[in-house]
C-alpha positions as CSV (number, residue, x, y, z in Angstrom):
1,M,-9.2,12.3,-20.9
2,D,-6.2,10.4,-19.6
3,L,-6.0,8.7,-16.2
4,T,-4.4,11.6,-14.4
5,E,-7.1,14.0,-15.6
6,M,-9.8,11.5,-14.6
7,G,-8.2,11.2,-11.2
8,R,-8.2,15.0,-10.7
9,A,-11.8,15.2,-11.9
10,A,-12.8,12.4,-9.5
11,V,-11.1,14.2,-6.5
12,A,-13.0,17.4,-7.4
13,A,-16.2,15.5,-7.7
14,K,-15.9,13.7,-4.4
15,Y,-15.8,17.0,-2.6
16,E,-18.9,18.1,-4.4
17,V,-20.8,14.9,-3.6
18,Q,-19.7,15.0,0.0
19,K,-21.4,18.4,0.4
20,M,-24.7,17.2,-1.0
21,T,-27.7,16.6,1.4
22,A,-29.3,13.2,1.5
23,E,-32.4,14.8,-0.2
24,D,-30.3,16.1,-3.1
25,K,-28.5,12.7,-3.5
26,N,-31.8,10.9,-3.5
27,A,-33.3,13.3,-6.1
28,S,-30.3,12.7,-8.4
29,L,-30.6,8.9,-7.9
30,K,-34.2,9.0,-8.8
31,A,-33.4,11.0,-11.9
32,V,-30.7,8.4,-12.9
33,A,-33.2,5.5,-12.4
34,E,-35.7,7.3,-14.6
35,G,-33.0,8.1,-17.1
36,L,-31.9,4.4,-17.4
37,L,-35.5,3.4,-18.2
38,R,-35.8,6.3,-20.7
39,D,-32.6,5.2,-22.4
40,K,-33.4,1.5,-22.2
41,A,-33.6,1.0,-25.9
42,A,-30.2,2.5,-26.5
43,V,-28.6,0.5,-23.6
44,L,-30.2,-2.8,-24.8
45,A,-29.0,-2.1,-28.4
46,A,-25.5,-1.5,-27.1
47,N,-25.7,-4.7,-25.0
48,A,-26.9,-6.7,-28.0
49,R,-23.7,-5.8,-29.8
50,D,-21.6,-7.0,-26.8
51,V,-23.6,-10.2,-26.6
52,E,-23.3,-10.9,-30.4
53,R,-19.5,-10.4,-30.2
54,A,-19.3,-12.7,-27.2
55,E,-21.3,-15.5,-28.8
56,R,-19.4,-15.2,-32.0
57,G,-16.1,-15.4,-30.1
58,G,-17.2,-18.6,-28.3
59,M,-17.8,-17.2,-24.8
60,H,-19.0,-19.7,-22.3
61,P,-22.9,-19.6,-21.9
62,G,-22.5,-18.8,-18.2
63,M,-20.4,-15.8,-19.0
64,V,-22.8,-14.7,-21.7
65,D,-25.6,-14.9,-19.1
66,R,-23.6,-12.5,-16.9
67,L,-23.2,-10.1,-19.9
68,R,-26.8,-10.1,-21.2
69,L,-29.2,-7.4,-20.3
70,T,-33.0,-7.8,-20.6
71,D,-36.0,-5.5,-20.0
72,A,-36.3,-7.2,-16.6
73,R,-32.7,-6.7,-15.7
74,M,-32.8,-3.0,-16.8
75,E,-35.9,-2.5,-14.6
76,A,-34.0,-4.3,-11.7
77,M,-31.1,-1.9,-12.1
78,A,-33.5,1.1,-11.8
79,E,-35.3,-0.5,-8.9
80,G,-31.9,-1.1,-7.2
81,L,-31.2,2.7,-7.4
82,L,-34.7,3.5,-6.1
83,Q,-34.2,1.1,-3.2
84,I,-30.9,2.9,-2.4
85,C,-32.9,6.2,-2.2
86,G,-35.0,4.6,0.6
87,L,-32.0,3.6,2.7
88,P,-30.8,5.9,5.5
89,D,-27.9,8.1,4.6
90,P,-24.9,6.6,6.5
91,L,-22.9,9.9,6.5
92,G,-22.6,11.8,9.7
93,E,-23.7,8.8,11.9
94,V,-22.0,9.1,15.3
95,L,-20.4,5.8,16.1
96,E,-18.9,6.8,19.4
97,H,-18.9,9.9,21.6
98,F,-17.0,10.4,24.8
99,T,-15.4,13.1,27.0
100,R,-11.9,12.8,28.3
101,P,-10.9,13.8,31.8
102,N,-9.2,17.0,30.4
103,G,-12.6,18.1,28.9
104,L,-11.9,17.1,25.2
105,E,-15.0,15.9,23.5
106,I,-14.2,13.1,21.0
107,E,-16.7,12.0,18.4
108,K,-16.2,9.1,15.9
109,R,-18.3,9.8,12.9
110,R,-19.0,8.0,9.6
111,V,-17.5,9.7,6.4
112,P,-17.0,8.7,2.7
113,L,-14.1,6.7,1.5
114,G,-13.5,9.3,-1.2
115,V,-12.7,8.1,-4.8
116,I,-13.5,4.4,-5.3
117,G,-12.0,2.6,-8.3
118,I,-13.8,-0.5,-9.5
119,I,-12.5,-3.1,-12.0
120,Y,-15.0,-5.6,-13.1
121,E,-15.8,-8.1,-15.9
122,S,-18.8,-9.1,-17.8
123,R,-21.8,-7.8,-15.8
124,P,-22.8,-4.4,-17.1
125,N,-25.4,-4.0,-14.3
126,V,-22.4,-3.4,-12.0
127,T,-22.0,0.0,-13.7
128,A,-25.3,1.3,-12.3
129,D,-25.1,-0.7,-9.0
130,A,-21.6,0.6,-8.2
131,F,-22.5,4.2,-9.0
132,G,-25.6,4.2,-6.9
133,L,-23.9,2.9,-3.8
134,C,-20.8,5.0,-4.2
135,F,-22.9,8.2,-4.8
136,K,-25.3,7.7,-1.9
137,A,-22.3,7.1,0.4
138,G,-20.8,10.4,-0.7
139,N,-18.1,9.0,-3.0
140,A,-17.0,9.5,-6.6
141,C,-16.2,6.4,-8.7
142,I,-13.9,5.5,-11.6
143,L,-15.0,2.3,-13.3
144,K,-13.0,0.0,-15.5
145,G,-15.2,-2.7,-17.1
146,G,-14.2,-5.6,-19.3
147,S,-13.7,-5.2,-23.0
148,D,-16.6,-7.7,-23.6
149,A,-19.1,-5.2,-22.1
150,I,-17.6,-2.0,-23.4
151,D,-20.6,-0.9,-25.4
152,S,-23.1,-1.7,-22.6
153,N,-21.0,0.1,-20.0
154,T,-20.5,3.1,-22.1
155,A,-24.2,3.5,-22.8
156,I,-25.1,3.1,-19.1
157,T,-22.5,5.6,-18.0
158,E,-23.5,8.1,-20.6
159,S,-27.1,7.8,-19.4
160,I,-26.1,8.3,-15.8
161,R,-23.9,11.3,-16.5
162,R,-26.6,12.9,-18.5
163,S,-29.1,12.5,-15.7
164,L,-26.7,13.8,-13.1
165,T,-26.2,17.0,-15.2
166,E,-29.9,17.4,-15.7
167,S,-30.5,17.0,-11.9
168,G,-27.9,19.6,-11.0
169,S,-25.2,17.2,-9.8
170,C,-21.6,16.7,-10.8
171,E,-21.4,14.4,-13.8
172,D,-17.8,13.4,-12.8
173,A,-19.2,11.5,-9.8
174,I,-19.0,8.6,-12.3
175,Q,-16.3,8.1,-14.9
176,L,-15.7,5.1,-17.1
177,I,-12.3,4.1,-18.5
178,T,-13.0,3.1,-22.1
179,D,-9.5,2.2,-23.0
180,T,-9.5,-1.6,-22.8
181,D,-5.7,-1.9,-23.0
182,R,-4.1,-3.9,-20.2
183,E,-1.4,-1.3,-19.7
184,T,-4.2,1.2,-18.9
185,T,-5.6,-1.1,-16.3
186,S,-2.1,-1.6,-14.8
187,R,-1.7,2.2,-14.5
188,F,-5.1,2.6,-13.0
189,M,-4.1,0.2,-10.2
190,K,-1.3,2.5,-9.3
191,L,-3.2,5.8,-9.2
192,N,-2.6,6.2,-5.5
193,E,-2.6,10.0,-5.7
194,Y,-6.2,10.1,-6.6
195,V,-7.9,6.8,-5.9
196,D,-8.5,5.9,-2.2
197,V,-9.6,2.2,-2.6
198,L,-9.9,-0.3,-5.4
199,I,-12.5,-3.0,-5.6
200,P,-12.2,-5.9,-8.1
201,R,-15.4,-7.7,-9.2
202,G,-15.0,-10.8,-11.3
203,G,-13.4,-14.2,-11.6
204,A,-10.4,-15.5,-9.6
205,G,-7.9,-14.5,-12.2
206,L,-9.0,-10.8,-12.2
207,I,-9.1,-10.6,-8.5
208,R,-5.7,-12.2,-8.1
209,A,-4.2,-9.8,-10.7
210,V,-5.6,-6.8,-8.8
211,V,-4.5,-8.0,-5.4
212,E,-1.0,-8.8,-6.6
213,N,-0.4,-5.7,-8.7
214,S,-2.3,-2.8,-7.2
215,T,-0.5,-0.2,-5.0
216,V,-3.9,1.3,-4.2
217,P,-5.5,-0.4,-1.1
218,V,-7.8,-3.2,-2.3
219,I,-11.1,-4.6,-0.9
220,E,-11.1,-8.2,-2.3
221,T,-14.3,-9.6,-3.6
222,G,-13.6,-13.3,-3.9
223,A,-14.7,-16.0,-6.2
224,G,-17.6,-18.2,-4.9
225,T,-17.0,-21.9,-4.3
226,C,-20.2,-22.3,-2.3
227,H,-21.0,-25.6,-0.6
228,T,-24.3,-27.0,0.6
229,Y,-24.1,-29.7,3.3
230,V,-27.0,-32.2,3.6
231,D,-26.9,-33.3,7.3
232,K,-28.3,-36.7,8.4
233,F,-31.1,-34.7,10.1
234,A,-32.1,-32.9,6.9
235,D,-35.8,-32.5,6.0
236,M,-36.2,-34.5,2.8
237,E,-38.9,-32.1,1.5
238,K,-36.5,-29.1,1.6
239,V,-33.4,-30.7,0.2
240,I,-34.2,-31.0,-3.6
241,P,-35.8,-27.5,-4.0
242,I,-33.0,-25.7,-2.1
243,I,-30.2,-27.5,-4.0
244,L,-31.9,-27.0,-7.4
245,N,-32.3,-23.3,-6.7
246,A,-28.8,-22.9,-5.4
247,K,-27.3,-24.7,-8.4
248,T,-29.5,-23.8,-11.4
249,Q,-31.4,-20.6,-10.7
250,R,-28.5,-18.7,-12.3
251,I,-25.3,-20.6,-13.0
252,G,-23.0,-17.7,-13.8
253,V,-23.0,-16.0,-10.4
254,C,-20.7,-16.2,-7.4
255,N,-23.4,-17.3,-5.0
256,A,-24.4,-20.4,-6.9
257,C,-23.7,-23.7,-5.2
258,E,-20.7,-25.5,-6.8
259,S,-20.3,-28.4,-4.4
260,L,-22.6,-30.7,-2.4
261,V,-21.5,-32.4,0.8
262,I,-23.8,-35.2,2.0
263,H,-23.9,-37.3,5.2
264,E,-23.4,-41.0,4.6
265,K,-26.6,-41.9,6.6
266,I,-28.8,-39.9,4.3
267,R,-26.9,-40.5,1.0
268,E,-28.9,-43.5,-0.2
269,K,-32.2,-42.0,0.8
270,I,-31.8,-38.7,-1.0
271,M,-29.1,-39.0,-3.7
272,P,-31.1,-41.0,-6.3
273,A,-34.0,-38.6,-6.4
274,L,-31.7,-35.5,-6.0
275,A,-29.5,-36.8,-8.8
276,E,-32.5,-37.4,-11.1
277,A,-33.7,-33.8,-10.5
278,L,-30.3,-32.4,-11.1
279,Q,-29.8,-34.4,-14.3
280,Q,-33.2,-33.3,-15.6
281,A,-31.9,-29.8,-15.1
282,N,-28.8,-30.8,-17.2
283,V,-26.4,-30.7,-14.3
284,E,-23.4,-33.0,-14.6
285,I,-22.5,-34.6,-11.3
286,K,-18.8,-35.2,-10.4
287,G,-18.8,-37.5,-7.4
288,D,-16.6,-39.3,-5.0
289,E,-16.6,-43.1,-4.9
290,R,-19.7,-43.5,-2.7
291,T,-21.6,-41.1,-4.9
292,L,-20.8,-43.1,-8.0
293,L,-22.3,-46.1,-6.4
294,C,-25.8,-44.6,-6.2
295,V,-25.8,-42.1,-9.1
296,P,-25.8,-43.6,-12.6
297,G,-24.1,-41.3,-15.0
298,A,-22.0,-39.5,-12.5
299,V,-18.3,-39.0,-13.3
300,P,-15.4,-39.4,-10.9
301,A,-14.4,-36.2,-9.1
302,A,-10.8,-35.2,-8.7
303,P,-9.8,-33.5,-5.4
304,E,-9.6,-30.1,-7.1
305,D,-13.3,-30.4,-8.1
306,F,-14.4,-29.7,-4.5
307,G,-12.8,-26.3,-4.6
308,K,-13.7,-25.2,-8.2
309,E,-16.0,-22.4,-9.2
310,Y,-17.6,-23.9,-12.3
311,L,-20.0,-21.2,-13.3
312,D,-21.6,-24.0,-15.2
313,Y,-24.1,-26.9,-15.0
314,I,-21.6,-29.0,-13.0
315,L,-21.8,-30.0,-9.3
316,S,-19.2,-31.9,-7.3
317,V,-20.4,-34.2,-4.5
318,K,-18.5,-35.4,-1.5
319,T,-19.8,-38.0,1.1
320,V,-18.8,-37.5,4.8
321,D,-19.4,-39.5,7.9
322,S,-19.8,-36.7,10.4
323,L,-20.5,-33.0,10.9
324,D,-16.9,-32.6,11.9
325,E,-15.7,-34.0,8.6
326,A,-18.2,-31.9,6.7
327,I,-17.0,-28.7,8.4
328,A,-13.4,-29.5,7.9
329,H,-13.9,-30.4,4.2
330,I,-15.8,-27.1,3.6
331,N,-13.3,-25.0,5.4
332,R,-10.5,-26.6,3.3
333,Y,-12.1,-26.1,-0.1
334,N,-14.4,-23.0,0.2
335,T,-13.4,-19.5,-0.7
336,G,-14.9,-17.8,2.3
337,H,-18.0,-16.8,0.4
338,S,-21.3,-18.6,1.2
339,D,-22.0,-22.1,2.6
340,S,-25.3,-23.7,3.8
341,I,-26.4,-26.6,6.0
342,L,-29.7,-28.4,5.5
343,T,-30.7,-29.8,8.9
344,E,-33.5,-29.9,11.5
345,N,-31.0,-30.4,14.3
346,A,-30.5,-27.1,16.2
347,E,-27.2,-28.0,17.7
348,N,-25.7,-29.1,14.4
349,A,-27.0,-25.9,12.8
350,E,-25.4,-23.7,15.4
351,R,-22.1,-25.5,15.1
352,F,-22.1,-25.0,11.4
353,L,-22.9,-21.3,11.8
354,N,-20.1,-20.9,14.3
355,E,-17.4,-23.1,12.8
356,V,-17.6,-22.6,9.0
357,D,-15.3,-19.8,8.1
358,S,-17.3,-17.9,5.4
359,A,-18.8,-14.4,5.0
360,C,-22.3,-15.8,4.9
361,V,-23.4,-19.1,6.5
362,Y,-26.9,-20.4,6.0
363,V,-29.3,-22.9,7.7
364,N,-32.0,-24.4,5.5
365,A,-31.7,-21.8,2.7
366,S,-30.2,-21.4,-0.7
367,T,-26.8,-19.7,-1.0
368,R,-28.3,-17.6,-3.8
369,F,-29.5,-15.1,-1.1
370,T,-26.0,-13.8,-0.7
371,D,-26.8,-10.6,-2.5
372,G,-27.1,-7.0,-1.5
373,F,-30.6,-6.6,-2.9
374,E,-31.8,-9.7,-1.0
375,F,-30.2,-8.4,2.2
376,G,-32.1,-5.1,1.8
377,F,-28.9,-3.1,1.1
378,G,-30.2,-2.0,-2.3
379,A,-27.7,-2.8,-5.0
380,E,-24.3,-4.2,-3.9
381,I,-20.8,-3.3,-4.7
382,G,-19.7,-6.9,-4.4
383,I,-19.3,-9.8,-2.0
384,S,-16.2,-9.3,0.1
385,T,-14.5,-12.5,1.1
386,Q,-11.7,-10.8,3.2
387,K,-12.0,-9.8,6.8
388,L,-10.5,-6.4,6.9
389,H,-12.9,-3.4,6.5
390,A,-15.8,-5.3,4.9
391,R,-17.1,-8.9,4.7
392,G,-20.0,-10.3,2.8
393,P,-22.4,-8.1,0.7
394,M,-21.0,-4.6,0.6
395,G,-23.7,-2.0,0.9
396,L,-23.6,1.7,1.8
397,K,-21.9,1.4,5.2
398,E,-19.1,-0.7,3.7
399,L,-18.3,2.2,1.4
400,T,-17.6,4.6,4.3
401,T,-14.9,5.0,6.8
402,Y,-14.7,7.2,9.9
403,K,-12.9,10.1,11.3
404,Y,-12.5,11.6,14.8
405,A,-13.9,15.1,15.5
406,I,-12.4,16.5,18.7
407,R,-13.8,19.6,20.4
408,G,-11.7,21.5,22.9
409,N,-11.7,24.7,24.9
410,G,-8.1,25.8,24.9
411,Q,-6.6,22.4,26.0
412,I,-2.8,22.0,25.5
413,R,-0.9,18.8,26.1
414,P,1.3,18.9,29.3
């Protein structure tokens, strides 16, 4: 099936999905979750082929981690779909209702976006996550995964389409572009006649390419250069566990901490022990001059290190003399994703929350919580770092728009 045919099929499917009741959509989602577990062996075998090719080709370990599926990750995919079933259906929600002096009743109600195109890289779990959210929000989706995960994505999509058919739903609610040619991707980004919105998920290069070349409206999911600021009023007992979690729990994800900012007055107290814990976890520290003084084995950081998404066991460290300097530094180098302050000072915490310009801003918690599942949204479509339409983890409501329904009784405009 070529792109035009896929577009037509998706438009037909979106109208079918929009007519489904919440109960019918939930029944199909449960069937899809059960089907993924039923087909787990086939999906894992397909994923093993992708992983073997990636490792043979010298793919970075952080990217291989994104690509790899396990029993636990398959179960998490299914659980994400079941969690979506338990969420309220956003469609039909009345956002505003008012009556004009001429008697017109105007209602602003939530409706689906329509056909959502998603271009993503190594993470095959996105295939199920994206489908589940799009489907529950009344949308059809066309997916374009990376060539490195083609076998995994194909197996997952085949399982989903089979379960949709078995549950009486339209299988074209999800379609996968299996042609990995770049020209196909370029044409997909210009499928305005059929695709209502395009969402890129992946590294900075992919996102930039989509934003710069797409004629379909784009919701940008940005790279994550996440910072953690250790304030002079930080609780020493919290610092090391939070930073270790933010940096090392999973390195190949956009909400991992990539840069540490530390107040001068606490630097000598915490950095030796923190550095030892990080180095025991195989984290390389790239520090400014003051960091190098108290961290044996650290290497000098270049200015660009403070704004780099490593997706690796590397952490940059910047020393500051005030909260003002910390906020200014973070706003200069972050990507608007997630940043955290560790402090017991309520005034400093509130200033950080108000003045750091990111989608998610934390106090005394790991940036790893920027995740739709952790926010209770079920699976997520991505983390939006832009400010129009959606920002932060994108759940069901972020995959809808609104329309105005106007009821009259013969009114004409004078």
